[in-house]
C-alpha positions as a Python dict, from the first residue, in 0.01 Angstrom:
ca = {
    (1, 'M'): (0, 0, 0),
    (2, 'T'): (34, -169, -312),
    (3, 'S'): (-8, -559, -349),
    (4, 'K'): (258, -803, -265),
    (5, 'L'): (248, -921, -657),
    (6, 'D'): (325, -510, -778),
    (7, 'Q'): (591, -471, -553),
    (8, 'L'): (803, -776, -655),
    (9, 'K'): (751, -718, -1017),
    (10, 'T'): (1008, -455, -889),
    (11, 'M'): (1227, -659, -755),
    (12, 'T'): (1238, -981, -983),
    (13, 'T'): (1124, -1037, -1327),
    (14, 'V'): (791, -1242, -1265),
    (15, 'V'): (712, -1488, -1503),
    (16, 'A'): (367, -1683, -1567),
    (17, 'D'): (396, -2109, -1445),
    (18, 'T'): (114, -2192, -1724),
    (19, 'G'): (45, -2288, -2079),
    (20, 'D'): (-315, -2104, -2026),
    (21, 'I'): (-372, -1893, -2316),
    (22, 'D'): (-655, -1674, -2110),
    (23, 'A'): (-441, -1687, -1771),
    (24, 'I'): (-143, -1559, -1931),
    (25, 'A'): (-386, -1250, -2148),
    (26, 'Q'): (-536, -1172, -1781),
    (27, 'W'): (-166, -1184, -1550),
    (28, 'R'): (39, -1014, -1856),
    (29, 'P'): (406, -1111, -1710),
    (30, 'E'): (678, -1034, -1865),
    (31, 'D'): (763, -1425, -1963),
    (32, 'A'): (583, -1745, -1972),
    (33, 'T'): (717, -2090, -1921),
    (34, 'T'): (556, -2389, -2021),
    (35, 'N'): (628, -2782, -2002),
    (36, 'P'): (440, -3096, -2083),
    (37, 'S'): (234, -3128, -1824),
    (38, 'L'): (97, -2752, -1855),
    (39, 'L'): (28, -2812, -2218),
    (40, 'L'): (-150, -3125, -2171),
    (41, 'K'): (-378, -2960, -1881),
    (42, 'A'): (-424, -2653, -2167),
    (43, 'A'): (-462, -2874, -2482),
    (44, 'A'): (-801, -2988, -2324),
    (45, 'S'): (-915, -2630, -2332),
    (46, 'D'): (-1088, -2453, -2627),
    (47, 'A'): (-845, -2237, -2718),
    (48, 'Y'): (-592, -2525, -2767),
    (49, 'R'): (-839, -2693, -3039),
    (50, 'P'): (-759, -2422, -3356),
    (51, 'M'): (-423, -2507, -3255),
    (52, 'L'): (-392, -2889, -3265),
    (53, 'D'): (-562, -2904, -3565),
    (54, 'K'): (-279, -2668, -3714),
    (55, 'A'): (-24, -2917, -3561),
    (56, 'V'): (-175, -3176, -3699),
    (57, 'A'): (-216, -3071, -4077),
    (58, 'I'): (134, -2923, -4046),
    (59, 'A'): (235, -3290, -3931),
    (60, 'A'): (90, -3455, -4222),
    (61, 'K'): (215, -3252, -4476),
    (62, 'H'): (580, -3342, -4291),
    (63, 'G'): (523, -3675, -4422),
    (64, 'G'): (762, -3994, -4257),
    (65, 'S'): (644, -4222, -4049),
    (66, 'A'): (332, -4227, -3785),
    (67, 'A'): (585, -4183, -3558),
    (68, 'D'): (742, -3905, -3691),
    (69, 'Q'): (446, -3738, -3791),
    (70, 'L'): (364, -3761, -3430),
    (71, 'T'): (688, -3649, -3283),
    (72, 'V'): (633, -3329, -3521),
    (73, 'A'): (270, -3249, -3463),
    (74, 'T'): (358, -3224, -3067),
    (75, 'D'): (654, -3002, -3117),
    (76, 'M'): (464, -2811, -3357),
    (77, 'L'): (210, -2758, -3102),
    (78, 'A'): (433, -2636, -2839),
    (79, 'V'): (546, -2426, -3100),
    (80, 'L'): (170, -2276, -3187),
    (81, 'A'): (133, -2231, -2809),
    (82, 'G'): (452, -2051, -2768),
    (83, 'K'): (357, -1805, -3086),
    (84, 'E'): (33, -1759, -2902),
    (85, 'I'): (177, -1650, -2551),
    (86, 'L'): (464, -1423, -2728),
    (87, 'N'): (149, -1218, -2869),
    (88, 'L'): (83, -1146, -2522),
    (89, 'I'): (386, -1092, -2341),
    (90, 'P'): (702, -860, -2423),
    (91, 'G'): (939, -1118, -2295),
    (92, 'V'): (1053, -1481, -2393),
    (93, 'V'): (901, -1796, -2371),
    (94, 'S'): (1026, -2127, -2308),
    (95, 'T'): (942, -2459, -2459),
    (96, 'E'): (1084, -2795, -2345),
    (97, 'V'): (1207, -3088, -2518),
    (98, 'D'): (1079, -3432, -2522),
    (99, 'A'): (1191, -3535, -2161),
    (100, 'R'): (1253, -3900, -2265),
    (101, 'L'): (1555, -3720, -2468),
    (102, 'S'): (1710, -3634, -2095),
    (103, 'F'): (2036, -3865, -2132),
    (104, 'D'): (2116, -3816, -2506),
    (105, 'T'): (2287, -3509, -2617),
    (106, 'A'): (2297, -3553, -2930),
    (107, 'A'): (1902, -3625, -2975),
    (108, 'T'): (1827, -3307, -2751),
    (109, 'L'): (2091, -3118, -3017),
    (110, 'A'): (1840, -3240, -3288),
    (111, 'R'): (1456, -3147, -3128),
    (112, 'A'): (1567, -2842, -2986),
    (113, 'R'): (1678, -2725, -3335),
    (114, 'R'): (1376, -2822, -3473),
    (115, 'L'): (1204, -2653, -3207),
    (116, 'V'): (1400, -2339, -3303),
    (117, 'E'): (1333, -2372, -3680),
    (118, 'F'): (972, -2428, -3661),
    (119, 'Y'): (953, -2070, -3490),
    (120, 'D'): (1141, -1922, -3749),
    (121, 'Q'): (910, -2113, -4003),
    (122, 'Q'): (618, -1957, -3803),
    (123, 'G'): (769, -1571, -3854),
    (124, 'I'): (870, -1571, -3509),
    (125, 'D'): (1215, -1396, -3371),
    (126, 'T'): (1386, -1667, -3204),
    (127, 'G'): (1567, -1450, -2954),
    (128, 'R'): (1251, -1473, -2801),
    (129, 'V'): (1213, -1866, -2748),
    (130, 'L'): (1424, -2030, -2476),
    (131, 'I'): (1462, -2406, -2509),
    (132, 'K'): (1370, -2594, -2222),
    (133, 'I'): (1623, -2907, -2109),
    (134, 'A'): (1657, -3125, -1803),
    (135, 'A'): (1984, -3023, -1631),
    (136, 'T'): (2122, -3404, -1701),
    (137, 'W'): (2467, -3402, -1732),
    (138, 'E'): (2377, -3514, -2100),
    (139, 'G'): (2143, -3213, -2121),
    (140, 'I'): (2412, -2944, -2001),
    (141, 'R'): (2655, -3087, -2268),
    (142, 'A'): (2374, -3030, -2510),
    (143, 'A'): (2291, -2649, -2404),
    (144, 'E'): (2650, -2589, -2398),
    (145, 'Q'): (2690, -2656, -2779),
    (146, 'L'): (2335, -2488, -2842),
    (147, 'E'): (2433, -2199, -2639),
    (148, 'K'): (2737, -2154, -2895),
    (149, 'E'): (2471, -2149, -3184),
    (150, 'G'): (2315, -1862, -3041),
    (151, 'I'): (2005, -2062, -2906),
    (152, 'R'): (1939, -1937, -2548),
    (153, 'C'): (1839, -2268, -2295),
    (154, 'N'): (1661, -2294, -1990),
    (155, 'L'): (1804, -2550, -1785),
    (156, 'T'): (1477, -2754, -1565),
    (157, 'L'): (1428, -2948, -1281),
    (158, 'L'): (1739, -2851, -1110),
    (159, 'F'): (1760, -2970, -789),
    (160, 'S'): (2129, -2948, -664),
    (161, 'F'): (2403, -2688, -620),
    (162, 'V'): (2634, -2935, -835),
    (163, 'Q'): (2379, -2925, -1130),
    (164, 'A'): (2357, -2549, -1078),
    (165, 'V'): (2723, -2483, -1084),
    (166, 'A'): (2741, -2701, -1404),
    (167, 'C'): (2499, -2520, -1605),
    (168, 'A'): (2668, -2211, -1523),
    (169, 'Q'): (2966, -2333, -1598),
    (170, 'A'): (2812, -2427, -1935),
    (171, 'G'): (2714, -2087, -2019),
    (172, 'A'): (2349, -2166, -1972),
    (173, 'H'): (2118, -1865, -2013),
    (174, 'L'): (1897, -1964, -1771),
    (175, 'I'): (1839, -2230, -1470),
    (176, 'S'): (1510, -2340, -1323),
    (177, 'P'): (1545, -2468, -979),
    (178, 'F'): (1268, -2613, -820),
    (179, 'V'): (1203, -2511, -471),
    (180, 'G'): (855, -2657, -414),
    (181, 'R'): (962, -3044, -499),
    (182, 'I'): (1294, -3030, -306),
    (183, 'L'): (1014, -2917, -34),
    (184, 'D'): (804, -3210, -128),
    (185, 'W'): (1089, -3431, -98),
    (186, 'H'): (1231, -3318, 278),
    (187, 'L'): (881, -3316, 418),
    (188, 'A'): (783, -3689, 324),
    (189, 'S'): (1167, -3740, 457),
    (190, 'T'): (1124, -3574, 747),
    (191, 'G'): (745, -3657, 874),
    (192, 'R'): (729, -3312, 893),
    (193, 'D'): (420, -3091, 822),
    (194, 'S'): (584, -2732, 692),
    (195, 'Y'): (877, -2547, 747),
    (196, 'P'): (879, -2182, 822),
    (197, 'A'): (968, -1972, 502),
    (198, 'A'): (1294, -1896, 618),
    (199, 'E'): (1403, -2273, 666),
    (200, 'D'): (1248, -2422, 364),
    (201, 'P'): (1492, -2615, 184),
    (202, 'G'): (1371, -2522, -163),
    (203, 'V'): (1413, -2138, -50),
    (204, 'Q'): (1736, -2226, 123),
    (205, 'S'): (1860, -2404, -218),
    (206, 'V'): (1775, -2118, -420),
    (207, 'S'): (1962, -1857, -226),
    (208, 'R'): (2252, -2079, -218),
    (209, 'I'): (2293, -2083, -645),
    (210, 'Y'): (2198, -1785, -647),
    (211, 'N'): (2459, -1589, -392),
    (212, 'Y'): (2727, -1789, -548),
    (213, 'Y'): (2698, -1709, -890),
    (214, 'K'): (2631, -1330, -808),
    (215, 'A'): (2971, -1338, -567),
    (216, 'N'): (3131, -1539, -870),
    (217, 'G'): (3024, -1319, -1169),
    (218, 'F'): (2852, -1603, -1309),
    (219, 'N'): (2577, -1434, -1604),
    (220, 'T'): (2353, -1751, -1544),
    (221, 'V'): (1991, -1619, -1479),
    (222, 'V'): (1814, -1777, -1186),
    (223, 'M'): (1477, -1872, -1218),
    (224, 'G'): (1256, -1991, -869),
    (225, 'A'): (1029, -2251, -996),
    (226, 'S'): (765, -2506, -880),
    (227, 'F'): (637, -2263, -538),
    (228, 'R'): (434, -2438, -291),
    (229, 'N'): (318, -2110, -120),
    (230, 'T'): (372, -1719, -96),
    (231, 'G'): (579, -1762, 198),
    (232, 'E'): (876, -1935, -56),
    (233, 'I'): (807, -1665, -314),
    (234, 'E'): (838, -1385, -38),
    (235, 'M'): (1169, -1511, 90),
    (236, 'L'): (1317, -1557, -300),
    (237, 'A'): (1222, -1152, -390),
    (238, 'G'): (1508, -1039, -532),
    (239, 'C'): (1582, -1347, -744),
    (240, 'D'): (1650, -1268, -1133),
    (241, 'R'): (1299, -1431, -1172),
    (242, 'L'): (1072, -1633, -1038),
    (243, 'T'): (795, -1828, -1260),
    (244, 'I'): (503, -1832, -1046),
    (245, 'S'): (129, -2030, -1106),
    (246, 'P'): (-179, -1821, -1153),
    (247, 'A'): (-316, -1923, -794),
    (248, 'L'): (-41, -1785, -615),
    (249, 'L'): (43, -1453, -815),
    (250, 'Q'): (-382, -1409, -734),
    (251, 'E'): (-267, -1465, -358),
    (252, 'L'): (-27, -1250, -477),
    (253, 'K'): (-255, -954, -567),
    (254, 'D'): (-484, -1001, -257),
    (255, 'D'): (-242, -969, -29),
    (256, 'Q'): (-140, -584, 65),
    (257, 'G'): (128, -660, 331),
    (258, 'E'): (499, -546, 277),
    (259, 'L'): (687, -736, 96),
    (260, 'T'): (1125, -726, 176),
    (261, 'C'): (1388, -776, -64),
    (262, 'Q'): (1594, -1052, 19),
    (263, 'L'): (1843, -1120, -244),
    (264, 'N'): (2070, -863, -404),
    (265, 'A'): (2292, -908, -630),
    (266, 'G'): (2500, -627, -512),
    (267, 'T'): (2564, -748, -196),
    (268, 'A'): (2579, -1142, -256),
    (269, 'T'): (2860, -1346, -78),
    (270, 'S'): (2975, -1712, -103),
    (271, 'S'): (3273, -1885, 37),
    (272, 'E'): (3231, -2162, -189),
    (273, 'T'): (3522, -2242, -440),
    (274, 'I'): (3423, -2525, -697),
    (275, 'G'): (3692, -2637, -1000),
    (276, 'T'): (3582, -2702, -1288),
    (277, 'M'): (3308, -2955, -1332),
    (278, 'D'): (3358, -3278, -1460),
    (279, 'E'): (3150, -3553, -1581),
    (280, 'K'): (3286, -3756, -1256),
    (281, 'L'): (3237, -3502, -1053),
    (282, 'F'): (2924, -3400, -1143),
    (283, 'R'): (2773, -3785, -1186),
    (284, 'W'): (2979, -3853, -792),
    (285, 'E'): (2821, -3539, -616),
    (286, 'S'): (2487, -3631, -757),
    (287, 'N'): (2479, -3970, -648),
    (288, 'E'): (2567, -3810, -307),
    (289, 'D'): (2243, -3591, -267),
    (290, 'A'): (1962, -3856, -254),
    (291, 'M'): (1707, -3554, -272),
    (292, 'A'): (1808, -3451, -575),
    (293, 'T'): (1865, -3787, -729),
    (294, 'E'): (1503, -3896, -669),
    (295, 'K'): (1343, -3595, -775),
    (296, 'L'): (1524, -3538, -1098),
    (297, 'A'): (1463, -3868, -1224),
    (298, 'D'): (1094, -3827, -1082),
    (299, 'G'): (1085, -3534, -1265),
    (300, 'I'): (1158, -3682, -1596),
    (301, 'R'): (930, -3941, -1551),
    (302, 'R'): (653, -3748, -1475),
    (303, 'F'): (730, -3495, -1782),
    (304, 'A'): (741, -3835, -2010),
    (305, 'A'): (448, -3964, -1858),
    (306, 'D'): (262, -3610, -1992),
    (307, 'Q'): (434, -3591, -2303),
    (308, 'I'): (321, -3968, -2382),
    (309, 'E'): (-30, -3875, -2306),
    (310, 'L'): (8, -3550, -2527),
    (311, 'E'): (71, -3755, -2779),
    (312, 'H'): (-171, -3998, -2701),
    (313, 'R'): (-450, -3658, -2752),
    (314, 'V'): (-271, -3589, -3068),
    (315, 'R'): (-323, -3909, -3210),
    (316, 'Q'): (-697, -3982, -3142),
    (317, 'L'): (-714, -3611, -3285),
    (318, 'A'): (-541, -3722, -3601),
    (319, 'S'): (-690, -4037, -3655),
    (320, 'A'): (-1059, -3851, -3633),
    (321, 'A'): (-963, -3592, -3869),
}
């Protein structure tokens, strides 16, 4: 019997949920995804020091105010990390726009275009890059425009069905529904210690979205993210993509049990009918979903805090140079 990880790879595209170069080199996933939290952890490693030095040097040549140079340096660090990751994988890498721009469509567009420009300057095929944006109403509108420009997007911090519908209607290339964080909220709100994998609220949310997309002919890719245990992953076997941490990849590799495909595009059904999503409906339905509202806000705050800490480290490095 092959490992559950090997079995999963026959059903689903496996993505590495890490910015650690050594971990990506070890696991050799198809794709990789990063965010400020992962970059912050990775930046403490020796492997990232040359990238940090280069990013600071490029920012200094870029000129402008100290604040401008700092944003250039952190964006360039993300791009240089993405470039290194792309040398190790055959697929695509996701690079995230500053979470502090989550409610500003114009600013998100500007930063996304700059990230793509930086990749192009580094000689990277920009078709191998996904721009990662929080699935706020403003972020979804930015993604809609970027997709029209040929810049593919990964809508992240997705917790609700209404977010997923809005993303699909906007033509987003990919969404990242956060399985584990949905579970976290339900555990805290109910006082339960656990859920059986099949009843896991995060698993049920992703399954609902996947079946709705496939039954209605949407091309948006569903990539389950933020897993707390391998049971969640196993219940989503067959999903388009799953982004998995190195620790859980190891657990799947060590498990020689049989893995059953749970999601299948060919047999997907959904009785839900949703009309065109406008801002008023989006905001109302979001307001009615306490979990999604709270977790989206919390996720943006967390990513923003890690972005600020990353900037602090870059500033320290620049001052010491």
